[in-house]
C-alpha positions in Angstrom: 19.9 16.7 -17.1 23.6 17.1 -17.5 24.3 19.1 -15.3 23.5 17.2 -12.3 25.2 13.8 -13.7 28.4 16.2 -13.5 27.6 17.7 -9.8 25.0 15.4 -8.6 27.8 13.3 -7.5 31.5 13.1 -6.0 35.0 13.8 -7.7 37.3 13.0 -7.8 40.3 15.7 -8.2 41.0 15.3 -10.7 37.7 14.9 -12.4 37.3 18.4 -10.9 40.3 19.7 -12.8 38.9 18.4 -15.8 35.5 19.5 -15.1 37.0 23.2 -14.9 39.4 22.7 -17.9 36.4 21.9 -19.8 34.5 25.0 -18.5 37.4 27.3 -20.2 36.3 25.5 -23.9 32.8 26.0 -22.6 30.0 26.1 -20.2 27.6 23.3 -22.5 27.1 21.3 -19.9 26.4 18.5 -22.4 29.5 19.2 -23.6 31.5 18.8 -20.1 28.8 15.7 -19.6 29.9 14.3 -22.8 33.3 13.4 -22.5 33.0 13.2 -18.8 31.4 10.1 -20.0 34.0 9.4 -22.3 36.9 9.4 -20.2 36.7 5.9 -17.7 40.2 6.5 -16.6 41.5 8.7 -14.4 45.0 8.6 -16.1 42.4 8.9 -19.7 41.1 12.0 -17.8 44.8 13.4 -16.6 45.8 13.4 -20.3 42.8 15.3 -21.9 43.3 18.2 -18.2 46.6 17.9 -19.5 46.2 18.1 -23.8 43.5 21.3 -23.0 45.9 22.9 -19.9 49.2 22.7 -21.8 48.6 21.8 -25.4 48.3 24.3 -28.0 45.0 25.3 -30.5 42.8 23.8 -28.0 39.5 23.6 -29.5 35.8 22.0 -28.5 36.2 19.3 -31.1 39.1 18.3 -30.4 39.2 17.7 -27.0 35.9 15.9 -27.8 37.9 14.0 -30.7 40.1 12.6 -28.2 37.6 12.1 -25.5 35.9 9.8 -27.8 39.1 8.1 -28.6 40.5 7.0 -25.5 37.3 6.0 -24.7 37.1 3.5 -27.7 40.2 2.4 -26.8 39.0 1.5 -23.2 35.6 0.2 -24.6 37.4 -2.0 -27.1 39.6 -3.3 -23.7 36.6 -4.3 -22.0 35.9 -6.3 -25.4 39.0 -8.2 -24.9 38.8 -9.5 -21.2 
């Protein structure tokens, strides 16, 4: 099911870059889906992609936590408007 979400729609270049980088950490569709669903803006997607590509000590858990934090911030901004 998550595979359909990942590949079943037109993706931006940034989303495709992020998906490729996420796959270097885990091939699990649920992992990729979980990260993508939290990253609403291209800026957030770029933040996570850059972290994976250039960061040190990048872990599965660290990426998930970063995506959750960014997603929570975006939802907070939306609730304020």
